[in-house]
N, C-alpha and C positions, 0 to 999 in steps of 0.2 A: 504494500500500500504506500510505503514511503517513496518508492520509485515512481509509482503512478502520480503521486502528489508532485514530485519534482518535474515530471514530464508535463503535467497539466498546468503548472504555474510558470513554465518556461516558454521558449520560443520554438515549439515543436508542432506547429499547426498542421503540417502535412501528416505527421505520425498520429496526431490526435484524431484527424478525420478518419484515418484507417481504423484505429482502435475503436472509435465511437460507432463505427458502422460494421464491425465484425459480428456476425450473428452469434458466434460462440461466446464472445466476450459479453455481449448484451444478455444472453441467456444466463450466463454465470452470475452477472450482476442481479438479474431478476430473481434467480434462485436463492441468492444470498442476501437479498435486499434487507430483510429484517435484521440480520447481523450487522450489515453496513450502517443501517439507520441507527442502531444502538451505538455504534462507534462514532457517529456524528457528534454525539454529546461529549464523548471522551477525547476524540482526536479530530476535532472539527478542522484544524489547520491542514490535516492530510486528506480528509474525506471530502470536504466541501468543494475544493478546486476540481476534484475528480468528477463529482456529480455535475458541476457547472460546465466543465469542459465537454463532457459527454453530451449534455443537453444542448450546448452551443452547436455541436457538429451533427447531432441526431435529434431533430425536432420531435419525432415520435417518442423517443426515449425520454426526452425532457417532459413531454406531456404525461407519460406513464409515471415518471418519478413524482411529479406534482400530484397527480391523482392518488398515488399510493400514500404519499405523506398526508394528504387531506383526509384520507379514509382511516388513518391510524389514530389510536387513542393518544391524547397528549399532543395533538397537532401543533399547539402553540410553540412547543420546543423547537420545531423545525420551520417556523414561519419565516425567519430570516433567510434561510437557505432557499425556501420556495420562492421568496421574492427575488433572490439572485437568479434563480432558474427562469422565472417569468421574464425578466428583463434581458436575459442573455441572448434572446432571439428577437430582435426588434420587430420583425414581421409578424410574430405571433403574440405579442404583448396583449393586444386587444382580445384575442380569442382566449388566452390563458386567464386573463382577469375575469 
């Protein structure tokens, strides 16, 4: 996760586009989402950039992450991250709001 965090916060946009759109990677994130969401509270500096970067390069995944957070108990804890995901794709802000 630390490596992903470094990649997502750096200047690796071409690599991020590939990672964010790999079906295998997306499926792994979806399957482990509850664990990752728990880590957001503990390791937000590492997890949040990963979620935002994936959402920036994969709009469908961004929508999925937002919906998943909204449907979880204690949504308020993740409101800041959801806000970052909402605005990371300027073309989808209206729809996401």
